[in-house]
LUMBARO-376084 format. One record per residue: residue number from 0; x, y, z of N, C-alpha, C in turn. Coordinates in steps of 0.2 Angstrom, whole numbers, padded with zeros to 4 digits. Layout:
N
+-----+-------+-------+-------+-------+-------+-------+-------+-------+-------+
:  nr :   nxx :   nyy :   nzz :  caxx :  cayy :  cazz :   cxx :   cyy :   czz :
+-----+-------+-------+-------+-------+-------+-------+-------+-------+-------+
: NUM :     X :     Y :     Z :     X :     Y :     Z :     X :     Y :     Z :
...
+-----+-------+-------+-------+-------+-------+-------+-------+-------+-------+
//
This chain:
180
+-----+-------+-------+-------+-------+-------+-------+-------+-------+-------+
:  nr :   nxx :   nyy :   nzz :  caxx :  cayy :  cazz :   cxx :   cyy :   czz :
+-----+-------+-------+-------+-------+-------+-------+-------+-------+-------+
:   0 : -0029 :  0095 : -0022 : -0026 :  0096 : -0028 : -0030 :  0100 : -0032 :
:   1 : -0028 :  0106 : -0035 : -0032 :  0111 : -0038 : -0035 :  0108 : -0044 :
:   2 : -0032 :  0104 : -0049 : -0035 :  0102 : -0055 : -0040 :  0097 : -0053 :
:   3 : -0039 :  0092 : -0048 : -0044 :  0088 : -0046 : -0051 :  0091 : -0044 :
:   4 : -0050 :  0097 : -0040 : -0055 :  0101 : -0038 : -0059 :  0104 : -0044 :
:   5 : -0055 :  0106 : -0049 : -0058 :  0109 : -0055 : -0063 :  0103 : -0059 :
:   6 : -0060 :  0097 : -0059 : -0064 :  0092 : -0062 : -0070 :  0090 : -0058 :
:   7 : -0070 :  0090 : -0052 : -0076 :  0089 : -0048 : -0081 :  0095 : -0048 :
:   8 : -0078 :  0101 : -0049 : -0083 :  0106 : -0050 : -0086 :  0106 : -0057 :
:   9 : -0083 :  0103 : -0062 : -0086 :  0102 : -0068 : -0092 :  0097 : -0068 :
:  10 : -0091 :  0092 : -0064 : -0096 :  0087 : -0063 : -0103 :  0091 : -0060 :
:  11 : -0101 :  0095 : -0055 : -0107 :  0099 : -0052 : -0110 :  0104 : -0056 :
:  12 : -0105 :  0108 : -0060 : -0107 :  0113 : -0064 : -0109 :  0111 : -0071 :
:  13 : -0111 :  0105 : -0072 : -0113 :  0103 : -0079 : -0108 :  0102 : -0084 :
:  14 : -0101 :  0102 : -0082 : -0096 :  0100 : -0087 : -0098 :  0093 : -0090 :
:  15 : -0101 :  0089 : -0085 : -0104 :  0083 : -0087 : -0112 :  0084 : -0087 :
:  16 : -0115 :  0082 : -0093 : -0122 :  0082 : -0093 : -0125 :  0075 : -0095 :
:  17 : -0131 :  0075 : -0095 : -0135 :  0069 : -0098 : -0140 :  0071 : -0103 :
:  18 : -0140 :  0067 : -0108 : -0144 :  0068 : -0114 : -0146 :  0062 : -0117 :
:  19 : -0152 :  0060 : -0118 : -0155 :  0054 : -0121 : -0151 :  0048 : -0118 :
:  20 : -0151 :  0047 : -0112 : -0148 :  0042 : -0108 : -0140 :  0041 : -0109 :
:  21 : -0137 :  0047 : -0111 : -0130 :  0047 : -0112 : -0127 :  0052 : -0107 :
:  22 : -0121 :  0050 : -0104 : -0117 :  0055 : -0100 : -0112 :  0058 : -0105 :
:  23 : -0112 :  0065 : -0105 : -0107 :  0068 : -0110 : -0102 :  0073 : -0106 :
:  24 : -0096 :  0073 : -0108 : -0091 :  0077 : -0105 : -0090 :  0082 : -0110 :
:  25 : -0090 :  0089 : -0108 : -0089 :  0094 : -0113 : -0094 :  0095 : -0118 :
:  26 : -0100 :  0091 : -0117 : -0105 :  0091 : -0122 : -0103 :  0087 : -0128 :
:  27 : -0097 :  0083 : -0128 : -0095 :  0080 : -0134 : -0093 :  0073 : -0133 :
:  28 : -0090 :  0071 : -0127 : -0088 :  0064 : -0126 : -0092 :  0060 : -0122 :
:  29 : -0094 :  0054 : -0125 : -0099 :  0050 : -0121 : -0095 :  0046 : -0115 :
:  30 : -0098 :  0045 : -0110 : -0095 :  0042 : -0104 : -0100 :  0036 : -0102 :
:  31 : -0098 :  0031 : -0099 : -0102 :  0026 : -0096 : -0099 :  0024 : -0089 :
:  32 : -0104 :  0024 : -0084 : -0102 :  0022 : -0077 : -0103 :  0014 : -0077 :
:  33 : -0098 :  0011 : -0074 : -0097 :  0004 : -0074 : -0095 :  0002 : -0067 :
:  34 : -0098 : -0003 : -0063 : -0096 : -0005 : -0057 : -0089 : -0008 : -0057 :
:  35 : -0084 : -0006 : -0052 : -0078 : -0009 : -0052 : -0077 : -0016 : -0051 :
:  36 : -0082 : -0019 : -0048 : -0081 : -0026 : -0047 : -0082 : -0030 : -0053 :
:  37 : -0087 : -0028 : -0057 : -0089 : -0031 : -0064 : -0083 : -0030 : -0068 :
:  38 : -0080 : -0024 : -0068 : -0074 : -0022 : -0072 : -0068 : -0027 : -0071 :
:  39 : -0067 : -0028 : -0064 : -0062 : -0032 : -0062 : -0063 : -0039 : -0065 :
:  40 : -0069 : -0041 : -0064 : -0071 : -0048 : -0066 : -0070 : -0049 : -0073 :
:  41 : -0072 : -0045 : -0077 : -0072 : -0045 : -0085 : -0065 : -0045 : -0087 :
:  42 : -0060 : -0041 : -0084 : -0053 : -0041 : -0086 : -0050 : -0047 : -0084 :
:  43 : -0052 : -0050 : -0078 : -0049 : -0056 : -0076 : -0050 : -0062 : -0081 :
:  44 : -0057 : -0062 : -0083 : -0059 : -0067 : -0088 : -0055 : -0066 : -0094 :
:  45 : -0055 : -0060 : -0097 : -0051 : -0059 : -0103 : -0044 : -0061 : -0102 :
:  46 : -0041 : -0060 : -0097 : -0034 : -0062 : -0095 : -0033 : -0069 : -0095 :
:  47 : -0038 : -0073 : -0092 : -0037 : -0080 : -0092 : -0038 : -0083 : -0099 :
:  48 : -0043 : -0080 : -0103 : -0044 : -0083 : -0109 : -0039 : -0082 : -0114 :
:  49 : -0036 : -0075 : -0114 : -0032 : -0073 : -0120 : -0025 : -0072 : -0117 :
:  50 : -0023 : -0072 : -0111 : -0017 : -0071 : -0108 : -0015 : -0064 : -0106 :
:  51 : -0010 : -0064 : -0101 : -0009 : -0057 : -0099 : -0006 : -0052 : -0104 :
:  52 : -0002 : -0054 : -0109 :  0000 : -0050 : -0114 : -0005 : -0047 : -0118 :
:  53 : -0010 : -0051 : -0120 : -0016 : -0048 : -0123 : -0020 : -0043 : -0119 :
:  54 : -0021 : -0045 : -0113 : -0024 : -0040 : -0108 : -0021 : -0033 : -0108 :
:  55 : -0014 : -0034 : -0107 : -0010 : -0028 : -0108 : -0011 : -0024 : -0114 :
:  56 : -0011 : -0027 : -0120 : -0012 : -0024 : -0126 : -0019 : -0021 : -0126 :
:  57 : -0024 : -0024 : -0124 : -0031 : -0021 : -0124 : -0031 : -0015 : -0119 :
:  58 : -0028 : -0015 : -0113 : -0027 : -0009 : -0109 : -0024 : -0003 : -0113 :
:  59 : -0018 : -0005 : -0116 : -0014 :  0000 : -0120 : -0018 :  0003 : -0125 :
:  60 : -0022 : -0001 : -0129 : -0026 :  0002 : -0134 : -0032 :  0007 : -0131 :
:  61 : -0034 :  0005 : -0126 : -0040 :  0009 : -0123 : -0037 :  0015 : -0120 :
:  62 : -0031 :  0015 : -0117 : -0027 :  0021 : -0115 : -0026 :  0026 : -0120 :
:  63 : -0024 :  0023 : -0126 : -0022 :  0028 : -0132 : -0029 :  0031 : -0134 :
:  64 : -0034 :  0027 : -0135 : -0040 :  0030 : -0138 : -0043 :  0035 : -0133 :
:  65 : -0043 :  0033 : -0126 : -0046 :  0037 : -0121 : -0042 :  0044 : -0121 :
:  66 : -0036 :  0043 : -0121 : -0031 :  0049 : -0121 : -0033 :  0054 : -0127 :
:  67 : -0033 :  0051 : -0133 : -0035 :  0055 : -0139 : -0041 :  0058 : -0138 :
:  68 : -0046 :  0054 : -0136 : -0053 :  0057 : -0136 : -0054 :  0062 : -0130 :
:  69 : -0051 :  0062 : -0125 : -0051 :  0067 : -0119 : -0048 :  0073 : -0122 :
:  70 : -0042 :  0073 : -0125 : -0039 :  0079 : -0128 : -0043 :  0082 : -0133 :
:  71 : -0046 :  0078 : -0137 : -0050 :  0081 : -0143 : -0056 :  0085 : -0140 :
:  72 : -0060 :  0081 : -0135 : -0066 :  0084 : -0132 : -0064 :  0090 : -0128 :
:  73 : -0059 :  0090 : -0124 : -0057 :  0096 : -0120 : -0054 :  0101 : -0123 :
:  74 : -0051 :  0100 : -0129 : -0047 :  0105 : -0132 : -0040 :  0106 : -0129 :
:  75 : -0038 :  0102 : -0125 : -0032 :  0103 : -0121 : -0026 :  0102 : -0126 :
:  76 : -0021 :  0105 : -0125 : -0014 :  0104 : -0129 : -0009 :  0103 : -0124 :
:  77 : -0009 :  0097 : -0121 : -0004 :  0095 : -0117 :  0003 :  0093 : -0120 :
:  78 :  0008 :  0096 : -0117 :  0015 :  0095 : -0120 :  0020 :  0091 : -0116 :
:  79 :  0017 :  0087 : -0111 :  0022 :  0083 : -0107 :  0025 :  0086 : -0101 :
:  80 :  0024 :  0092 : -0100 :  0027 :  0095 : -0094 :  0024 :  0094 : -0087 :
:  81 :  0025 :  0098 : -0083 :  0023 :  0098 : -0076 :  0015 :  0098 : -0076 :
:  82 :  0012 :  0103 : -0080 :  0005 :  0104 : -0080 :  0002 :  0098 : -0083 :
:  83 :  0004 :  0095 : -0088 :  0002 :  0089 : -0091 :  0001 :  0084 : -0086 :
:  84 :  0007 :  0083 : -0082 :  0007 :  0078 : -0077 :  0002 :  0079 : -0072 :
:  85 :  0000 :  0085 : -0070 : -0005 :  0086 : -0065 : -0012 :  0085 : -0068 :
:  86 : -0013 :  0087 : -0074 : -0019 :  0085 : -0077 : -0021 :  0078 : -0078 :
:  87 : -0016 :  0074 : -0080 : -0016 :  0067 : -0080 : -0018 :  0064 : -0074 :
:  88 : -0014 :  0066 : -0069 : -0015 :  0063 : -0062 : -0022 :  0064 : -0059 :
:  89 : -0024 :  0071 : -0060 : -0031 :  0072 : -0058 : -0036 :  0069 : -0062 :
:  90 : -0035 :  0068 : -0068 : -0040 :  0065 : -0073 : -0041 :  0057 : -0071 :
:  91 : -0035 :  0054 : -0070 : -0036 :  0047 : -0068 : -0039 :  0046 : -0061 :
:  92 : -0038 :  0050 : -0056 : -0041 :  0050 : -0050 : -0048 :  0051 : -0051 :
:  93 : -0050 :  0056 : -0055 : -0057 :  0058 : -0055 : -0061 :  0053 : -0059 :
:  94 : -0058 :  0049 : -0064 : -0062 :  0044 : -0067 : -0062 :  0037 : -0064 :
:  95 : -0059 :  0037 : -0058 : -0059 :  0031 : -0054 : -0053 :  0026 : -0055 :
:  96 : -0047 :  0028 : -0058 : -0042 :  0024 : -0058 : -0037 :  0025 : -0053 :
:  97 : -0039 :  0028 : -0047 : -0035 :  0028 : -0041 : -0030 :  0035 : -0041 :
:  98 : -0027 :  0035 : -0035 : -0022 :  0041 : -0034 : -0015 :  0038 : -0037 :
:  99 : -0013 :  0042 : -0042 : -0006 :  0041 : -0045 : -0001 :  0046 : -0042 :
: 100 :  0005 :  0043 : -0040 :  0010 :  0047 : -0038 :  0016 :  0045 : -0042 :
: 101 :  0019 :  0050 : -0045 :  0025 :  0049 : -0049 :  0031 :  0050 : -0044 :
: 102 :  0034 :  0044 : -0043 :  0040 :  0043 : -0038 :  0046 :  0045 : -0042 :
: 103 :  0047 :  0044 : -0048 :  0053 :  0046 : -0052 :  0050 :  0048 : -0059 :
: 104 :  0053 :  0054 : -0061 :  0051 :  0056 : -0068 :  0057 :  0059 : -0071 :
: 105 :  0061 :  0055 : -0075 :  0067 :  0058 : -0078 :  0066 :  0057 : -0085 :
: 106 :  0067 :  0063 : -0089 :  0066 :  0063 : -0096 :  0072 :  0066 : -0099 :
: 107 :  0076 :  0063 : -0104 :  0082 :  0066 : -0107 :  0080 :  0068 : -0114 :
: 108 :  0085 :  0071 : -0117 :  0084 :  0072 : -0124 :  0083 :  0066 : -0128 :
: 109 :  0079 :  0067 : -0133 :  0078 :  0061 : -0137 :  0072 :  0057 : -0135 :
: 110 :  0069 :  0059 : -0129 :  0064 :  0055 : -0126 :  0065 :  0050 : -0122 :
: 111 :  0072 :  0048 : -0121 :  0073 :  0043 : -0116 :  0071 :  0045 : -0109 :
: 112 :  0068 :  0040 : -0105 :  0065 :  0041 : -0099 :  0066 :  0036 : -0094 :
: 113 :  0064 :  0037 : -0088 :  0064 :  0033 : -0082 :  0058 :  0035 : -0078 :
: 114 :  0052 :  0032 : -0078 :  0047 :  0034 : -0074 :  0045 :  0028 : -0069 :
: 115 :  0044 :  0030 : -0063 :  0041 :  0025 : -0058 :  0035 :  0028 : -0055 :
: 116 :  0029 :  0025 : -0055 :  0023 :  0028 : -0052 :  0020 :  0023 : -0047 :
: 117 :  0017 :  0025 : -0042 :  0014 :  0022 : -0037 :  0006 :  0023 : -0038 :
: 118 :  0002 :  0018 : -0038 : -0005 :  0019 : -0038 : -0008 :  0016 : -0032 :
: 119 : -0012 :  0021 : -0029 : -0016 :  0019 : -0023 : -0023 :  0019 : -0024 :
: 120 : -0027 :  0016 : -0020 : -0035 :  0017 : -0020 : -0038 :  0016 : -0027 :
: 121 : -0035 :  0011 : -0031 : -0038 :  0009 : -0037 : -0044 :  0004 : -0036 :
: 122 : -0050 :  0006 : -0037 : -0056 :  0002 : -0035 : -0056 : -0005 : -0039 :
: 123 : -0054 : -0005 : -0045 : -0054 : -0011 : -0049 : -0049 : -0016 : -0046 :
: 124 : -0043 : -0013 : -0045 : -0037 : -0018 : -0042 : -0039 : -0020 : -0035 :
: 125 : -0042 : -0016 : -0031 : -0044 : -0018 : -0024 : -0050 : -0024 : -0024 :
: 126 : -0054 : -0023 : -0029 : -0059 : -0028 : -0030 : -0056 : -0035 : -0033 :
: 127 : -0051 : -0034 : -0037 : -0048 : -0040 : -0040 : -0044 : -0043 : -0034 :
: 128 : -0041 : -0040 : -0030 : -0038 : -0043 : -0024 : -0043 : -0047 : -0020 :
: 129 : -0048 : -0044 : -0018 : -0054 : -0047 : -0015 : -0056 : -0054 : -0018 :
: 130 : -0057 : -0053 : -0025 : -0060 : -0059 : -0028 : -0055 : -0064 : -0030 :
: 131 : -0048 : -0062 : -0032 : -0044 : -0067 : -0035 : -0037 : -0067 : -0032 :
: 132 : -0036 : -0063 : -0027 : -0030 : -0063 : -0023 : -0023 : -0062 : -0028 :
: 133 : -0018 : -0066 : -0026 : -0012 : -0066 : -0030 : -0013 : -0068 : -0037 :
: 134 : -0018 : -0072 : -0039 : -0020 : -0074 : -0046 : -0023 : -0069 : -0050 :
: 135 : -0024 : -0063 : -0048 : -0027 : -0057 : -0052 : -0022 : -0056 : -0058 :
: 136 : -0025 : -0055 : -0063 : -0022 : -0053 : -0069 : -0024 : -0045 : -0071 :
: 137 : -0028 : -0042 : -0067 : -0031 : -0036 : -0069 : -0025 : -0030 : -0070 :
: 138 : -0020 : -0031 : -0066 : -0014 : -0026 : -0067 : -0011 : -0025 : -0073 :
: 139 : -0011 : -0031 : -0077 : -0009 : -0031 : -0084 : -0013 : -0026 : -0088 :
: 140 : -0019 : -0026 : -0087 : -0024 : -0021 : -0091 : -0022 : -0014 : -0088 :
: 141 : -0021 : -0013 : -0082 : -0020 : -0006 : -0079 : -0013 : -0004 : -0082 :
: 142 : -0008 : -0008 : -0082 : -0002 : -0006 : -0084 : -0002 : -0004 : -0092 :
: 143 : -0006 : -0007 : -0096 : -0007 : -0006 : -0103 : -0011 :  0001 : -0103 :
: 144 : -0016 :  0002 : -0099 : -0020 :  0008 : -0100 : -0016 :  0014 : -0098 :
: 145 : -0012 :  0014 : -0092 : -0008 :  0019 : -0090 : -0002 :  0021 : -0096 :
: 146 :  0001 :  0015 : -0099 :  0006 :  0016 : -0104 :  0003 :  0020 : -0110 :
: 147 : -0003 :  0018 : -0112 : -0007 :  0022 : -0117 : -0008 :  0029 : -0116 :
: 148 : -0011 :  0030 : -0110 : -0012 :  0037 : -0107 : -0005 :  0041 : -0107 :
: 149 :  0000 :  0038 : -0105 :  0007 :  0041 : -0105 :  0009 :  0044 : -0111 :
: 150 :  0008 :  0039 : -0116 :  0011 :  0041 : -0123 :  0007 :  0047 : -0126 :
: 151 :  0000 :  0047 : -0125 : -0004 :  0052 : -0128 : -0003 :  0059 : -0124 :
: 152 : -0004 :  0058 : -0117 : -0005 :  0064 : -0113 :  0002 :  0067 : -0110 :
: 153 :  0007 :  0063 : -0110 :  0013 :  0065 : -0108 :  0019 :  0065 : -0113 :
: 154 :  0017 :  0062 : -0118 :  0022 :  0062 : -0124 :  0028 :  0057 : -0123 :
: 155 :  0027 :  0051 : -0119 :  0032 :  0046 : -0117 :  0032 :  0042 : -0123 :
: 156 :  0039 :  0041 : -0126 :  0040 :  0037 : -0131 :  0043 :  0030 : -0129 :
: 157 :  0041 :  0025 : -0132 :  0043 :  0018 : -0131 :  0042 :  0016 : -0123 :
: 158 :  0036 :  0018 : -0121 :  0035 :  0017 : -0114 :  0032 :  0010 : -0114 :
: 159 :  0033 :  0006 : -0109 :  0030 : -0001 : -0108 :  0030 : -0002 : -0100 :
: 160 :  0025 :  0000 : -0097 :  0025 : -0001 : -0089 :  0025 : -0008 : -0087 :
: 161 :  0030 : -0009 : -0083 :  0030 : -0016 : -0080 :  0028 : -0015 : -0072 :
: 162 :  0025 : -0020 : -0069 :  0023 : -0019 : -0062 :  0029 : -0022 : -0058 :
: 163 :  0031 : -0018 : -0053 :  0036 : -0021 : -0049 :  0033 : -0023 : -0042 :
: 164 :  0028 : -0020 : -0040 :  0024 : -0022 : -0034 :  0017 : -0021 : -0035 :
: 165 :  0013 : -0025 : -0031 :  0006 : -0026 : -0033 :  0002 : -0026 : -0026 :
: 166 : -0004 : -0023 : -0026 : -0008 : -0023 : -0020 : -0011 : -0030 : -0020 :
: 167 : -0012 : -0033 : -0025 : -0015 : -0040 : -0025 : -0010 : -0045 : -0022 :
: 168 : -0004 : -0043 : -0022 :  0001 : -0048 : -0019 :  0004 : -0045 : -0012 :
: 169 :  0000 : -0041 : -0009 :  0001 : -0039 : -0002 :  0005 : -0032 : -0002 :
: 170 :  0007 : -0029 : -0007 :  0010 : -0022 : -0007 :  0005 : -0017 : -0005 :
: 171 :  0007 : -0011 : -0002 :  0002 : -0006 :  0000 :  0000 : -0002 : -0006 :
: 172 :  0003 : -0003 : -0012 :  0002 :  0001 : -0018 :  0004 : -0003 : -0024 :
: 173 :  0002 : -0002 : -0030 :  0005 : -0005 : -0036 :  0010 :  0000 : -0039 :
: 174 :  0016 : -0003 : -0040 :  0021 :  0001 : -0043 :  0023 : -0001 : -0050 :
: 175 :  0023 :  0004 : -0054 :  0024 :  0003 : -0061 :  0030 :  0006 : -0063 :
: 176 :  0034 :  0004 : -0068 :  0040 :  0007 : -0070 :  0041 :  0006 : -0078 :
: 177 :  0044 :  0011 : -0081 :  0046 :  0011 : -0088 :  0052 :  0014 : -0089 :
: 178 :  0057 :  0012 : -0093 :  0063 :  0014 : -0094 :  0065 :  0013 : -0101 :
: 179 :  0068 :  0019 : -0104 :  0070 :  0018 : -0111 :  0075 :  0023 : -0112 :
+-----+-------+-------+-------+-------+-------+-------+-------+-------+-------+
//
């Protein structure tokens, strides 16, 4: 994928830099590298203590904040079309949230929509499967995170991704759907 290649070249060509123990994207946006196993564990613990709905909300708010910060730092003006979709897919892949495939993308006037996405190779979910199996709550966070990114970067209104299939329950991918 061309956009994914561009992001990888940014890494090599100093689109990401380090300064005073900080990783910066575009010289503006701070990044932190965090092991997927630890991330899966902390999300599971938050889900157990606060419930899956709160874990979804936390993911959603993170998706909104991350999307806004990425757009501000990059100066991108995404309008929800094909290019926006490709940028979001490449970005999620690049930052470690797996390979995202849009199986269905229907948007009508007024913002009504029907999206189905498949997520493969998400290291957080794969570690959650190893550690918690079918009891994993991690995908609530992932669904919320992707919902927030979708609202900011793709212009999806009233999105609320629900998981139909899950790697932790034996599926070959996680399938998320939103319809409004």
